[in-house]
VOGU-3710 file (C-alpha; in Angstrom, 3 decimals, decimal comma):
1> xxxxxxxxxx> -0,331/-0,232/0,163  1,368/3,307/-1,334  1,657/6,018/1,943  3,280/9,486/2,044  6,971/9,227/1,842  7,447/6,312/-0,400  8,957/7,156/-3,833  6,212/5,926/-5,807  3,521/7,497/-3,686  5,084/11,016/-4,281
11> xxxxxxxxxx> 5,678/10,474/-8,280  1,820/9,392/-8,384  0,582/11,822/-6,621  1,717/14,559/-8,429  4,251/15,857/-5,282  5,883/19,076/-6,562  9,809/17,665/-7,654  10,946/20,903/-8,376  10,434/22,389/-5,102  11,207/19,619/-2,969
21> xxxxxxxxxx> 14,720/18,721/-4,442  17,778/19,615/-2,523  20,336/20,569/-5,103  23,463/19,439/-3,072  21,206/16,058/-2,481  21,069/15,989/-6,095  24,740/16,569/-7,199  26,082/13,825/-4,658  23,254/11,300/-6,313  24,542/12,221/-9,837
31> xxxxxxxxxx> 28,057/11,679/-8,941  27,004/8,399/-7,188  24,945/7,649/-10,985  27,851/8,820/-12,777  30,531/6,320/-10,842  28,187/3,050/-11,224  27,024/4,153/-14,882  29,503/5,722/-17,032  32,475/3,960/-16,991  30,711/0,420/-17,080
41> xxxxxxxxxx> 28,524/1,348/-20,071  31,967/3,231/-21,969  33,656/-0,034/-21,685  30,527/-2,329/-22,649  30,267/-0,327/-25,679  33,711/-0,184/-27,027  33,697/-4,010/-26,922  30,710/-3,894/-28,585  32,061/-1,695/-31,483  35,204/-4,038/-31,613
51> xxxxxxxxxx> 33,258/-6,933/-31,848  31,236/-5,961/-34,806  33,726/-3,670/-36,381  36,975/-5,964/-36,258  36,188/-7,438/-39,213  37,480/-4,481/-41,491  40,793/-4,825/-39,522  40,558/-8,552/-40,285  39,905/-8,155/-43,923  42,541/-6,265/-44,446
61> xxxxxxxxxx> 45,183/-7,933/-42,690  44,984/-11,650/-44,420  41,362/-12,795/-44,033  40,561/-11,959/-47,678  43,510/-13,835/-48,941  42,653/-16,521/-46,692  39,116/-17,144/-47,304  39,397/-16,217/-50,690  36,910/-13,300/-50,436  35,831/-11,026/-53,046
71> xxxxxxxxxx> 34,438/-7,539/-52,453  31,165/-8,159/-53,015  31,372/-11,199/-50,159  32,747/-8,865/-47,913  30,259/-6,141/-48,210  27,112/-9,747/-47,576  29,511/-10,496/-44,495  28,789/-6,999/-43,106  25,015/-6,878/-43,652  24,134/-10,166/-42,771
81> xxxxxxxxxx> 25,186/-8,863/-39,336  22,302/-6,130/-39,341  19,407/-8,250/-40,619  19,090/-9,848/-37,043  20,306/-7,073/-35,547  17,949/-4,722/-36,746  14,921/-7,545/-36,484  15,550/-8,126/-32,834  16,114/-4,621/-31,163  12,493/-3,472/-30,669
91> xxxxxxxxxx> 11,541/-6,770/-28,983  14,703/-6,609/-26,705  14,028/-3,146/-25,701  10,213/-4,589/-24,896  11,882/-7,224/-22,310  14,605/-4,939/-20,754  12,029/-2,122/-19,840  10,649/-4,971/-17,083  13,886/-6,744/-16,439  16,936/-6,037/-15,012
101> xxxxxxxxxx> 19,513/-3,932/-16,808  22,242/-5,712/-14,739  21,200/-8,958/-15,776  20,196/-9,043/-19,094  22,530/-6,656/-20,530  25,627/-8,351/-19,133  24,102/-11,184/-20,105  23,794/-10,932/-23,768  27,287/-9,092/-23,779  29,051/-12,344/-22,988
111> xxxxxxxxxx> 27,028/-14,545/-25,274  28,022/-12,125/-28,391  31,773/-12,406/-26,699  31,216/-16,119/-27,251  30,303/-15,774/-30,784  33,029/-13,275/-31,787  35,479/-15,918/-30,497  33,603/-18,238/-33,077  34,785/-16,347/-36,108  38,429/-17,413/-35,506
121> xxxxxxxxxx> 36,712/-20,870/-36,539  35,356/-19,670/-40,352  37,244/-21,612/-42,772  34,695/-20,205/-45,378  33,303/-17,272/-46,663  29,694/-18,942/-46,312  30,882/-19,819/-42,331  31,809/-16,064/-41,733  28,465/-14,666/-42,949  26,788/-17,392/-40,557
131> xxxxxxxxxx> 28,456/-16,476/-37,626  28,695/-12,856/-38,580  24,346/-13,279/-38,670  24,233/-14,699/-35,134  26,455/-12,140/-33,824  24,077/-9,519/-35,047  21,296/-11,156/-33,078  23,543/-11,434/-30,028  24,471/-7,640/-29,966  20,999/-6,287/-31,024
141> xxxxxxxxxx> 19,476/-5,536/-27,284  22,687/-4,046/-25,957  22,867/-0,352/-27,764  18,825/0,715/-27,870  18,846/-0,689/-24,246  21,992/1,430/-22,906  20,015/4,504/-24,305  16,891/3,491/-22,404  18,726/3,066/-19,532  20,890/6,083/-19,429
151> xxxxxxxxxx> 17,564/8,084/-20,107  15,562/6,592/-17,143  18,040/8,079/-15,087  19,443/11,556/-16,410  17,363/14,437/-16,882  17,138/16,097/-20,485  19,899/18,771/-19,599  22,054/15,862/-18,064  21,845/13,225/-20,763  24,156/14,484/-23,510
161> xxxxxxxxxx> 26,956/14,939/-21,782  26,628/11,410/-20,516  25,607/9,758/-23,618  28,335/11,523/-25,426  31,117/10,074/-23,526  29,639/6,377/-23,717  29,289/7,152/-27,360  33,327/7,654/-27,685  33,431/4,343/-27,012  32,655/3,587/-30,874
171> xxxxxxxxxx> 35,555/5,752/-32,173  37,698/4,697/-29,430  37,080/1,267/-30,502  38,623/1,972/-33,788  41,770/3,753/-32,371  42,167/0,737/-29,871  41,119/-1,990/-32,565  43,709/-0,187/-35,429  46,605/-0,444/-32,641  45,438/-3,930/-31,341
181> xxxxxxxxxx> 45,139/-5,486/-35,086  48,580/-3,731/-36,125  50,515/-5,748/-33,027  48,177/-8,759/-33,254  48,418/-9,510/-36,906  52,020/-8,727/-36,910  53,205/-10,302/-33,807  50,847/-13,561/-33,614  50,428/-14,730/-37,436  51,443/-18,058/-37,345
191> xxxxxxxxxx> 51,278/-18,814/-33,666  49,214/-22,266/-32,764  48,985/-22,653/-36,577  46,584/-19,766/-36,807  46,859/-16,739/-38,787  47,228/-13,164/-37,144  43,253/-12,157/-38,125  42,189/-15,484/-36,436  43,954/-14,476/-32,877  42,353/-10,610/-33,512
201> xxxxxxxxxx> 38,933/-12,406/-32,920  39,835/-14,842/-30,510  41,695/-11,952/-28,202  39,007/-9,680/-28,426  35,986/-11,843/-27,707  37,144/-13,249/-24,548  38,016/-9,834/-23,532  34,165/-9,141/-24,099  33,043/-12,064/-22,218  35,509/-11,299/-18,962
211> xxxxxxxxxx> 34,088/-7,900/-19,407  30,409/-8,910/-19,505  31,181/-10,681/-16,200  32,425/-7,682/-14,626  29,619/-5,617/-15,722  27,034/-7,867/-13,809  28,484/-6,666/-10,382  28,624/-2,853/-11,745  26,176/-1,757/-13,671  22,673/-0,312/-12,065
221> xxxxxxxxxx> 19,263/-1,647/-12,571  16,273/1,448/-12,732  15,788/4,063/-9,968  13,316/1,835/-8,093  15,315/-1,463/-8,268  18,876/-0,809/-7,522  19,979/-2,166/-4,362  23,312/0,404/-3,771  20,299/3,228/-3,635  18,827/4,238/-0,277
231> xxxxxxxxxx> 15,020/4,932/0,014  15,633/8,757/-0,142  18,169/8,231/-2,773  15,162/6,178/-4,997  12,862/9,275/-3,986  14,885/11,541/-5,370  16,019/9,624/-8,455  12,255/9,543/-9,374  11,440/13,263/-8,408  14,109/14,217/-10,818
241> xxxxxxxxxx> 12,604/12,231/-13,773  9,348/13,628/-12,731  10,580/17,084/-12,852  11,414/16,572/-16,950  8,291/14,477/-17,257  10,586/11,688/-17,979  9,230/7,990/-17,067  11,697/5,355/-15,788  11,809/1,424/-16,526  11,103/-1,791/-14,458
251> xxxxxxxxxx> 7,215/-0,947/-14,536  7,715/1,290/-10,955  5,906/4,054/-12,959  2,350/5,431/-12,803  2,341/6,135/-16,480  2,765/2,200/-16,857  0,475/1,238/-19,675  1,523/-2,074/-21,016  3,793/-3,941/-24,044  0,621/-3,556/-26,563
261> xxxxxxxxxx> -0,339/-0,083/-25,610  3,163/1,006/-26,100  4,155/-0,338/-28,967  0,987/1,245/-30,852  1,963/4,668/-29,375  5,175/4,642/-30,671  4,519/3,144/-34,342  1,443/5,939/-34,133  3,684/8,804/-33,209  4,805/10,963/-36,291
271> xxxxxxxxxx> 8,190/12,114/-34,062  9,165/8,503/-34,205  9,340/8,357/-38,319  11,198/11,593/-38,307  13,904/9,889/-36,118  13,959/7,253/-37,758  14,689/9,261/-41,400  17,391/10,960/-39,522  19,364/8,071/-38,264  18,594/6,273/-41,326
281> xxxxxxxxxx> 20,955/8,961/-43,019  23,248/9,044/-40,643  23,990/5,599/-40,344  23,826/5,448/-44,284  26,780/7,668/-44,007  28,542/6,156/-40,887  29,248/2,473/-42,886  32,351/4,601/-44,067  33,666/3,405/-40,665  33,709/-0,422/-41,659
291> xxxxxxxxxx> 35,770/0,662/-44,962  38,258/3,192/-43,534  40,912/0,587/-43,437  39,944/0,046/-47,287  40,226/4,012/-47,697  43,882/4,326/-45,751  45,367/1,709/-47,801  43,752/3,554/-50,906  45,837/6,315/-49,816  48,997/4,302/-50,457
301> xxxxxxxxxx> 49,634/3,202/-46,935  50,846/-1,208/-46,748  50,812/-3,491/-43,857  50,512/-3,111/-40,545  50,891/0,534/-41,529  47,061/0,840/-42,824  45,904/-0,197/-38,995  47,738/2,569/-37,446  46,650/5,344/-40,153  43,172/4,782/-38,787
311> xxxxxxxxxx> 44,042/5,778/-35,476  44,138/9,588/-35,883  41,089/9,632/-37,410  39,207/7,951/-34,630  41,212/10,408/-32,437  39,717/13,586/-34,033  36,252/12,078/-33,599  36,538/11,362/-29,772  37,775/15,367/-29,146  34,759/16,673/-31,522
321> xxxxxxxxxx> 32,423/14,294/-30,020  33,285/15,476/-26,756  33,307/19,461/-28,019  29,893/19,291/-29,877  27,755/17,291/-27,628  28,882/19,366/-24,308  28,039/22,423/-26,115  24,282/20,877/-27,232  23,822/20,354/-23,537  24,926/23,522/-22,694
331> xxxxxxxxxx> 23,088/25,455/-25,159  20,212/22,657/-24,508  19,723/22,676/-28,516  19,696/19,278/-30,789  18,537/20,526/-34,409  21,265/23,056/-35,076  24,525/21,469/-33,995  22,876/18,241/-35,666  22,742/20,119/-39,175  26,223/21,954/-38,750
341> xxxxxxxxxx> 27,678/18,323/-38,193  26,053/17,117/-41,225  26,954/20,045/-43,338  30,489/20,380/-42,542  30,699/16,323/-42,984  29,352/16,869/-46,366  31,868/19,936/-47,491  34,755/17,605/-46,480  33,240/14,901/-48,304  33,030/17,188/-51,315
351> xxxxxxxxxx> 36,323/18,482/-51,300  37,917/15,068/-51,028  36,323/14,345/-54,287  37,717/17,196/-55,527  41,076/16,389/-54,712  43,782/13,494/-56,028  46,289/14,627/-53,191  46,430/12,211/-50,212  47,856/14,498/-47,312  44,424/16,437/-47,881
361> xxxxxxxxxx> 41,981/13,609/-48,618  43,469/11,948/-45,291  43,005/15,261/-43,234  39,184/15,782/-44,606  38,441/11,915/-43,947  39,423/12,873/-40,072  36,551/15,807/-40,096  34,060/14,151/-42,332  34,234/10,964/-40,119  34,201/13,014/-36,834
371> xxxxxxxxxx> 30,905/15,090/-38,485  29,083/11,902/-38,771  30,174/9,970/-35,593  28,963/13,518/-33,732  25,749/13,311/-35,438  24,380/10,215/-33,803  24,475/11,029/-30,069  22,741/14,189/-30,904  19,889/12,133/-32,840  19,513/9,421/-30,174
381> xxxxxxxxxx> 19,479/12,193/-27,304  16,916/13,820/-28,924  14,501/11,147/-29,113  14,870/10,832/-25,591  14,323/14,617/-25,231  10,813/14,569/-27,454  9,430/11,717/-26,599  9,471/11,222/-23,159  6,639/9,348/-21,547  5,434/6,424/-21,410
391> xxxxxxxxxx> 8,818/4,648/-20,509  8,385/1,832/-22,650  7,035/3,867/-25,571  10,092/5,616/-25,005  12,239/2,503/-25,357  10,329/1,152/-28,412  10,764/4,791/-30,382  14,614/4,492/-29,239  14,664/1,009/-30,545  12,657/1,497/-33,271
401> xxxxxxxxxx> 14,956/4,615/-34,467  18,454/2,284/-33,518  16,892/-0,820/-35,704  15,599/1,112/-38,882  18,693/3,340/-39,063  20,600/0,418/-38,746  18,862/-0,901/-41,982  20,988/1,522/-44,209  23,936/-0,414/-43,208  22,617/-3,082/-44,995
411> xxxxxxxxxx> 22,623/-1,059/-48,548  25,439/1,180/-47,116  27,403/-1,633/-47,256  27,739/-2,021/-51,326  28,868/1,789/-51,234  32,807/0,910/-51,379  33,151/-1,852/-53,650  36,895/-2,468/-54,753  36,298/-1,466/-58,488  35,613/2,157/-57,443
421> xxxxxxxxxx> 39,209/2,584/-56,151  40,996/4,809/-55,385  38,709/7,561/-55,672  35,748/5,534/-54,766  33,122/8,817/-56,101  30,037/7,091/-56,043  30,258/6,154/-52,192  31,647/9,635/-51,087  28,948/11,283/-53,232  25,798/9,129/-51,729
431> xxxxxxxxxx> 27,736/9,722/-48,140  27,380/13,315/-49,289  23,588/13,340/-50,123  22,716/11,331/-46,948  24,064/14,088/-44,901  22,378/16,702/-46,519  19,160/15,133/-46,549  19,698/14,839/-42,499  21,070/18,616/-42,354  17,698/19,908/-43,929
441> xxxxxxxxxx> 15,420/17,312/-41,794  16,688/18,174/-38,838  15,913/22,002/-39,012  12,227/21,190/-40,391  11,849/18,973/-37,200  12,795/21,218/-34,798  10,334/23,711/-36,096  7,480/20,557/-36,156  8,501/19,823/-32,471  8,033/23,404/-31,465
451> xxxxxxxxxx> 4,622/23,860/-33,455  3,164/20,433/-32,159  4,735/19,751/-28,562  4,754/16,595/-26,948  2,185/16,054/-23,959  3,045/16,211/-20,844  2,053/13,697/-17,829  -0,982/15,203/-16,264  0,100/15,042/-12,480  3,572/16,322/-13,257
461> xxxxxxxx> 5,487/19,424/-11,774  5,783/22,249/-14,294  8,465/21,057/-16,742  11,181/23,095/-18,271  11,318/23,782/-22,047  11,837/21,053/-24,318  14,978/20,829/-25,888  14,943/20,662/-29,403
//
């Protein structure tokens, strides 16, 4: 039975969250959440990206020759990952909204790590494609699950900074992957009768399994069922969410409406489709990341130098992600930041197409890739800022955006055939078009979201201005 003083009672009965929040207590709580949440999800995301993208380093490090693969077969091996990945995301997030993230997310991480080790045993292109398909299904619940978990803890003006730090795990994995691939492929080639690229899959897959075990002991659940929070901290956590008109997972909020209604609500909301379009354009452009080693090779680099020369590209991405997302939170604005990132990347790609000099192409590629990488967290945080409740509807909208957007990776995998080397004009031109469309729709979305605001929870306290 709910009673005054209980966290659920206060949220359900509209306690004025803004007036009862103690700033000092909130700062202490936020530090506690940050320490338990941000480092571990960053580490998990780094391994997630390593295990899905290390195929690029393996391909340029000997796998192409050993498995006698064509560029089209490599593209197919990339795209089959995203078929299962996209189809399983929405059901996974629907489950996560009712389960314990501290168990669910580490469990799927351990499974995909084991599958990643299995890539080392592939003796044919067909086997490689099959294992990649299973890997996509195994990884499908992680990224949308983390997005939902973060949005169940942080207020709108806090989310982009945390999410951008999390998202730096993607380019960081590229940098780490490049350094690791260069060392492993060169030094372990022939050890125990295995090629160096096979050792790359084994080492990174085992490391992922170990990280999954560690995450089980560190990762929090939702505010109402996290054991290391006191009752007062749980109350404060839910007050913070209510103050921003946000729902939480775990079935503990009064706006909980059930699976079917949440599913219908998410797909009946026109805002969902705007975010799907934005993310589709962005992830279509992001397929360039799987071909960065190939593009670097086209600039004249060979051997392990290919892997090492990818590192500065990812370093630029990390720095600019932090700068752009922190500024976006500071200004409480998403659309113009997203449009600016898209246009900067588009201009860089246009310049790459207009020159044949390798040094300018390499520098431009650094900033073009950074523009794409900066756009991803802005879009995914924007979903949480706009579609705030019910919690399960937000989880479905986030997963649908991630899933449908990643469908672009299926056809995007064919944008960089080896027959287009060394200029790759079709790939760069298509990517440029994706980014210009994304920038234009982002500005239009800002107008539409202001013109047709999202409804607020009826009993909630006054809500700060929306982040658009």
